[in-house]
N, C-alpha and C positions, 0 to 999 in steps of 0.2 A: 503492499499500500504507497502510498505516495507519503502523506500522514507523516508515516513512520518514517522516510527515509527524510522531510526538513530537520526531523530535529534532531537528528545525530550531529556533532560535532565536526564533521569535518563542512556541513552543508551550512556552516554557520563562522565557518574561517574562509568561506569562500564568500559569504556576504562583507567579511570585516576584509581584508584584499579589497576588491569592488569595491567597497569605499576608499579606501587608503590611493586605490591608483586614479579615481575621478577627482579625490582631491592633487591629489600631485601633478596631472596631466589635468584637468579638468579646471581646478580655481575656488571649486565649489563643494560645501559638502553635501549638497543634495544634488537632487537631478533636475531639478527644474524650480523657477522663483513660486512663494508662496501670497508673502504675507500683503501684498497689495489686492490680491482674488476675494472676493466674495459673495456668495452670490445670497441672491435675495426669495427663497419662498412665502406666498401667500397661500391663505389653505380658503380655495371659493366653499363660502357660505356661513365663514366663523369670521366674524366684526373684529379687527385690534388683532388675526391672530397672525403671528410669522415668523419664519425661519431665517438665519443664517447658515451657511454651509458653507465651509473651509479644506479645500484636496491637503493633507498635506504629506508633501514629498516623503516614503521611507524606506527604505534599506535600499537598491541605485538602482531601480524600477519599479516600484510600486504605491501608491499611494493608502493614506487614513484620510476618513474624516470625521472630520469635528460638525454637529451639529448643535445649536446653539438656538434657546428658546428664548424668540425674542416681540415675545408678541405685550399688547403692552398691559396687564399685568402680570406680567414678570421684568419689563424693562420700570419698570411702576418701584414696583417694593426692591428690587435692586439698586437703584436710585440711591431710594430714600433713604433704603439702610445701607449701603454700600456693601454688597453682600458676594456681588459679581453675579452676570447671571448663567442662568441655572446651563447645562450643555452634556454631550454623551459623546465619546469618537469609540466611530465604526473600527472595525479590522488593528487595530491598533503594530502593527509585526513590530515595530521602532519604538522601544520605551521610552530612549532617547533623545531622538525627534518627537516627539509625539510632546514630550515633558518642554521640551527647546520653544514648542513651536506657539504650546497652548502660552508662555511663560509672553513671546513675542506680540504673538495677537490679542494678548491682555493689554497691552502696554501702548499697542497702536490703536488697536480700535474699540476696544473695550476698559479703558480707565474712568470715566467718568458713572459708572454702573460698580467699578468695585472691581474689577477682571473678573474673570469666569471663574464658574463654581463648578467641579467637576464632581457630575452625578453618576456616570453609570460607563460602564465599559461591553459597550456590544460585540459579538462576534458573528459572522454570515457563516463562518465555519470551520474548522478542523484543524484545517491547513499552520503549518510553520508562516508563510508567510501571509499569510491570517493572524491566525492567535498565537505565536512568536514573542510579542509583549505583554501578553495581558497581563501576566505576575510581576514584570517587570515593572510594568506602568502604575501598575495598585501599589507595590515597594515602593519608587520614584514620587509614585504622588504624597503616601501618606509623608515618603521625608519633608516634601513640598512643605505641605498643611502646616506639618512642628514647626519649622521654620517661617512661615507666616502667621500663624495664626494665633492669637489668643482665645482661649478658650475651651471648649469642649474638642475633644477629636472625633476626625473621621473615620466614618467609617472604615473597619479593614476587609479583606478580601471574602467576596465567599459573602458574605454580612447582606443581609434583606429586610423591609419593614414585616412584622407578622400583621399576619389577619389581624382587617381595621387599624393599621395603625399609616402613618402617613409614609411617606418612601419619602423624603424630601424630613428626613429629622436631621441629619449631619452633610453632607456631600465626601462625597473621596477624595477629595482635598480644592480648594482654591486657586487658584493663581493671578497675584498680583504685580 
């Protein structure tokens, strides 16, 4: 099975070597620009609801996606409380790239809202080039929150709200 091959150390070494070649001769860390590209999606029939989507380059030829709740309700609450707009990451195969992007995007686009509040990590399937950064992202996000938050600790990996509880109790991380 392909999903088992991607977890092998030799596959991870391939990514490290590919990134080193790209940095040395391509003169850039990732394969495409992303900080100034943002897609806004509005939802028909839902007054005041929209989200922003950022494609974040990962590895040498892959992307993960950052989805930000920019609805009127979330934007107002984040701006007033400076708590960050709620967001999720889809297929974060490169945790380091995602954390760097979240920090940079928070500063560039979302500082007025208190940055971004990572609420969830979503995965479309279990191949390494989609799910390979899940565990590291949770770890790095928790470390980021400990550095930037005063107060309650973020949720840990695998923690979800129980039945009847609000899932918005604590984000995985806040990026400011």
